[in-house]
C-alpha positions in Angstrom: 101.5 -70.7 19.3 104.8 -72.0 21.2 105.8 -71.0 24.3 109.4 -68.6 24.8 112.1 -70.1 26.1 112.4 -70.7 30.1 115.3 -68.3 30.1 113.4 -65.4 27.7 110.0 -65.5 30.4 112.7 -64.9 33.2 113.8 -62.1 32.0 110.7 -60.6 30.9 110.0 -61.1 34.6 107.6 -63.8 34.7 106.9 -65.4 38.2 106.2 -69.1 36.9 109.7 -69.0 35.3 111.4 -67.9 38.2 110.1 -70.0 40.7 110.5 -73.2 37.9 114.3 -71.8 37.6 114.6 -72.1 41.1 113.0 -75.6 41.6 115.9 -77.0 39.0 118.5 -75.0 41.1 117.0 -77.1 43.9 116.7 -80.3 42.6 120.4 -80.1 40.5 118.2 -80.5 37.3 121.1 -80.6 34.5 119.3 -77.4 32.6 120.1 -75.5 35.1 123.7 -75.0 34.3 122.7 -74.2 30.5 120.0 -71.8 32.2 121.9 -70.0 34.4 124.7 -69.0 31.1 122.0 -68.0 29.3 120.9 -65.4 31.6 124.0 -64.8 33.8 125.0 -61.2 31.7 122.0 -59.9 34.2 123.1 -61.4 37.2 125.2 -58.3 39.5 122.4 -55.8 40.3 120.6 -57.0 43.6 121.8 -56.4 46.2 121.9 -59.4 48.3 121.2 -59.4 53.1 122.1 -62.8 54.6 119.7 -62.8 58.3 120.9 -65.0 60.7 120.7 -66.2 64.1 119.8 -68.3 67.0 116.3 -69.7 66.6 113.5 -67.7 68.5 115.4 -64.4 67.7 112.5 -62.9 65.2 114.1 -63.3 62.4 110.8 -64.0 60.2 109.4 -60.6 61.9 112.5 -58.6 61.2 112.8 -60.0 57.5 108.7 -59.5 57.2 109.3 -55.6 58.3 112.5 -55.1 56.2 110.3 -56.3 53.5 107.7 -53.7 54.4 110.3 -50.7 54.5 111.9 -51.4 51.6 108.6 -52.0 49.4 107.8 -48.4 50.6 110.9 -46.9 49.2 109.8 -48.5 46.2 111.7 -51.3 45.7 111.1 -54.9 44.8 112.3 -57.8 47.3 113.0 -61.8 46.5 112.8 -63.2 49.5 114.6 -67.1 50.2 113.2 -68.8 53.7 114.9 -71.4 54.6 113.8 -73.9 56.2 114.1 -76.7 58.5 113.3 -80.1 56.0 110.5 -82.2 56.6 111.0 -85.5 58.2 109.5 -87.4 55.6 108.8 -85.7 52.6 112.9 -83.5 52.4 110.2 -80.5 51.7 110.6 -77.2 53.7 107.9 -76.8 56.3 107.2 -73.2 55.4 107.0 -71.7 59.1 108.8 -68.4 57.5 106.4 -68.1 54.7 103.3 -68.3 56.7 104.9 -65.8 59.6 105.2 -63.3 56.1 101.7 -64.3 54.8 101.0 -60.2 54.5 103.9 -59.8 52.3 102.5 -62.7 49.7 99.8 -60.2 48.2 102.7 -57.6 47.4 103.4 -57.7 43.6 106.5 -56.1 43.9 107.7 -59.5 46.7 108.5 -63.0 46.2 108.8 -65.4 48.6 110.3 -68.6 48.3 110.2 -71.5 51.1 113.7 -73.9 50.2 114.2 -77.2 52.3 117.7 -77.2 54.0 118.0 -81.0 52.8 120.1 -81.7 55.7 123.1 -78.9 55.3 124.5 -78.2 58.5 125.0 -74.3 57.8 121.3 -73.9 57.7 121.4 -73.2 53.9 120.0 -74.7 51.1 122.5 -76.2 48.7 120.6 -74.1 46.2 120.9 -70.8 47.8 123.4 -69.5 45.7 122.1 -70.5 42.6 118.3 -69.2 43.1 119.8 -65.7 44.2 121.7 -65.7 41.0 118.2 -66.6 39.0 116.0 -63.4 41.1 119.0 -61.5 40.5 118.7 -62.0 36.8 114.7 -61.6 37.3 115.2 -58.1 38.2 114.8 -57.9 41.8 116.5 -54.4 43.6 116.6 -56.2 47.0 117.3 -59.9 48.2 117.3 -61.7 51.7 118.0 -65.1 52.5 116.7 -66.4 56.1 118.3 -69.1 57.5 117.8 -71.9 59.2 119.3 -70.7 62.8 121.3 -73.6 64.0 123.9 -72.4 65.4 127.8 -72.3 65.1 127.5 -73.4 61.4 125.6 -70.3 60.1 129.0 -69.0 58.8 127.7 -70.3 55.6 125.7 -67.4 55.2 128.3 -65.2 54.1 128.9 -67.0 51.2 125.6 -65.6 49.5 125.6 -62.1 50.9 127.1 -58.7 50.4 125.6 -57.7 54.2 125.2 -60.4 56.8 122.9 -59.1 59.4 122.8 -61.1 62.6 119.9 -60.8 65.0 119.3 -61.4 68.4 117.1 -61.1 71.4 117.6 -60.7 75.2 117.0 -63.0 77.9 117.7 -66.0 75.6 121.7 -65.6 76.2 122.0 -65.2 72.7 124.8 -62.7 73.4 127.2 -65.1 74.9 126.2 -67.5 72.9 127.4 -65.1 69.6 130.9 -64.1 70.9 131.4 -68.2 71.9 130.5 -69.2 68.4 131.9 -66.8 66.4 129.1 -64.6 64.8 130.3 -61.3 65.9 132.8 -62.6 63.4 130.6 -62.7 60.0 128.1 -60.2 61.7 128.2 -56.7 59.6 125.1 -55.0 61.6 123.9 -56.8 64.7 120.1 -56.5 65.4 118.9 -56.6 69.4 115.8 -57.9 68.2 112.8 -57.5 70.8 114.2 -54.7 72.4 111.5 -54.5 74.5 112.2 -56.9 77.0 114.2 -57.0 80.2 118.3 -56.8 79.6 118.1 -55.6 75.8 120.2 -52.1 76.6 122.4 -54.2 78.9 122.8 -56.6 76.1 123.5 -53.7 73.4 126.5 -52.1 75.0 127.8 -55.2 76.1 128.0 -56.5 72.1 129.2 -52.7 71.0 132.0 -53.1 73.8 133.1 -56.6 72.5 132.9 -55.7 68.9 135.2 -51.9 69.1 137.3 -54.5 71.2 137.9 -57.1 68.6 138.1 -53.8 65.6 140.4 -51.3 67.3 143.1 -50.2 65.8 142.5 -51.7 62.8 141.5 -50.9 59.4 138.1 -53.3 59.1 134.4 -52.6 59.4 133.6 -52.0 63.3 129.7 -53.7 63.3 127.4 -51.6 64.4 124.9 -53.2 67.2 121.1 -51.8 66.8 118.0 -52.4 68.5 114.9 -52.9 67.7 111.3 -54.6 68.2 110.2 -56.0 64.8 106.4 -57.2 66.1 106.3 -53.6 67.0 107.6 -52.3 64.3 109.8 -50.3 66.0 113.7 -49.6 65.0 113.7 -51.5 61.8 114.6 -48.4 59.9 117.4 -47.9 62.1 118.7 -51.3 60.8 118.2 -50.6 57.3 120.1 -47.3 57.9 123.2 -49.4 59.4 122.7 -52.0 56.5 123.4 -48.8 54.0 126.5 -47.8 55.5 127.6 -50.7 55.4 127.3 -51.3 51.8 128.8 -47.5 51.1 131.5 -49.2 53.2 131.9 -52.5 51.3 131.5 -50.0 47.7 134.8 -48.1 48.8 138.4 -49.8 47.4 136.5 -52.5 45.7 135.6 -54.3 48.7 132.3 -55.3 47.3 133.7 -56.9 44.2 136.1 -59.0 46.3 133.7 -60.1 48.3 132.0 -61.5 45.1 134.9 -62.8 43.4 135.9 -64.7 46.3 132.0 -65.8 46.8 132.3 -67.0 42.9 135.3 -68.7 43.6 133.4 -70.8 46.5 130.7 -71.5 44.3 133.4 -72.8 41.6 134.3 -75.5 44.7 131.0 -76.4 45.6 129.8 -78.0 42.2 133.6 -79.0 41.5 132.8 -80.7 44.8 128.9 -82.0 43.8 130.8 -83.2 40.4 133.4 -85.4 42.0 130.6 -87.3 44.2 128.3 -88.0 41.2 130.7 -88.4 38.3 134.5 -89.1 39.7 133.6 -91.6 42.8 131.0 -93.7 41.5 132.1 -93.3 37.3 135.6 -93.9 38.0 135.6 -96.9 40.2 136.7 -95.0 43.5 134.1 -96.2 45.3 134.7 -100.0 44.5 138.9 -99.4 45.2 137.9 -97.8 48.4 136.0 -100.7 49.5 138.5 -102.8 48.9 140.9 -100.8 50.7 138.8 -100.7 53.9 138.3 -104.7 53.2 142.5 -105.2 53.8 141.7 -103.6 56.9 143.5 -100.3 55.9 141.2 -97.5 58.2 138.9 -94.8 56.1 141.6 -92.2 56.7 144.5 -94.4 55.2 141.5 -95.3 52.5 141.3 -91.1 51.9 145.0 -90.1 52.0 145.9 -92.8 49.6 143.2 -92.4 46.8 144.6 -88.6 47.2 148.1 -89.8 47.1 146.9 -90.9 43.7 144.5 -88.6 42.4 146.9 -85.6 43.2 150.0 -87.6 41.4 148.1 -88.2 38.3 147.1 -84.4 38.0 149.1 -82.1 35.3 152.0 -79.7 36.3 149.7 -77.3 35.2 146.6 -76.5 33.8 145.8 -76.2 29.8 145.4 -73.2 28.3 142.0 -74.1 26.8 140.5 -73.9 30.6 140.7 -70.4 30.2 139.5 -70.1 27.0 136.2 -68.0 26.2 133.5 -70.3 27.2 131.2 -70.8 24.1 127.7 -69.5 23.8 125.0 -71.4 25.8 122.6 -73.3 24.5 118.7 -72.5 25.5 117.2 -75.6 27.8 114.4 -76.7 27.4 111.5 -75.7 29.6 
């Protein structure tokens, strides 16, 4: 009996097909683009949460509890846990998946560990692509948990509708969050391990900082909530704050505008990768750069000269054919 195409199996809810699709996304497999075209009409219904913050704040424990509470509300949950890459194999170290082991037995939860693969932003290169196929698969809620590497956590914004920043008292997280700009990307702030000394003071300081930053502006005022995920305390409050942000995003087309911006960033990312893979080597630009460096031109000077030539060769306006309707996608080979 002939096996059904991968896209069909993915839309039927087969977990093996989803796992294969995410592997294609991670590896930059040429078949992934055609697969996404085939299922893209199903993308857009899942709600996406990005969980970020410093190492040791208890992100994995909180994600585990969020998933448990969402399942109690009869929601299906897909989780991407972005782990540091193994220095030997390049694969994920799987630490987050181990900490969420009790969720792996739940048929309504799908957990995938992804290697950061040297991504300084803490997000695997293929996170958005993986989210899209998980969305098409039919999950109600999608959660991505990042490595937690400081200022570069801004990257999580490109994948999520709501960004949850997790901090904990006694580790200087509050000061670091204000210094690194995490408050600017946070839609909800959770002070985890709230049973520790200093939690109340940290909550008050961050609430005041958020209020000062947003006072008098027509913007979302980030709620600061406390929880002790290890004791399953305050998790409902975190979900309630996320729900309030979602309601606010649904007003005045904010969610649609945010997702359009994310899609534009995704196009830009794919174009950058395409430039590296196709234009840089195949067009001879790499050889030209080597020649300029050999002629004692600085790397910056060589780059400026290449950019100057590339810009000069661009058309004054892009042809309308670029905006023509995309042809029907062909089914990728499984």
